[in-house]
C-alpha positions, 0 to 999 in steps of 0.5 A: 677752180681757183684763178688769179689776176696780177696787176703789175708793171709790164714784163718783158725780156728787159724786166724779168719776173723777179723785178719787184717794186720798191713801193712794196718792199719799203711800205712800212705798213706791212710786216716782213712776212707780208712783204715776203708773201707778196715778193713770192707771189710777184716772182711768179709768172702771170699764169701762176694760181695762188693756193694759200696752203702752198704759200704757208708750206713754202714760207714755213708759216704758222696759220696765225702768221699767215692769216695776220699777213694775208689780212694785212695785205688785204687791208692795204689792197695788195690782195683782193679775194672774190668768192666764186662759190663752191670753195673757189676763189679769184685772187687779185694781186696788186703790186702797188696796193692802195697806192695809186699808180697810172693805169698804163703802168699795169698789166693784167694776166691770168684768168 
């Protein structure tokens, strides 16, 4: 079974799930497609499980467009994937990528 972990700022009634860091939105290393994928992922609740085919379909992306953006997000540590075997993956979504932020600003969720 696929699983997902989100590492991002704490969310509560004053900071809804759609709150997305300008750090991500203004990261000039990323393509607009990569920023769109991360924005979509971060707009979901911490218990959202990532399925790449769903993201490709929602974004109307070709395999090449998606693959290039996904690799870019992995390169800059916005997304980390861990192969759990038998075709199952654990995906870690990190709102700040490889940019270092204080640990107390992050929350983890999912399983």
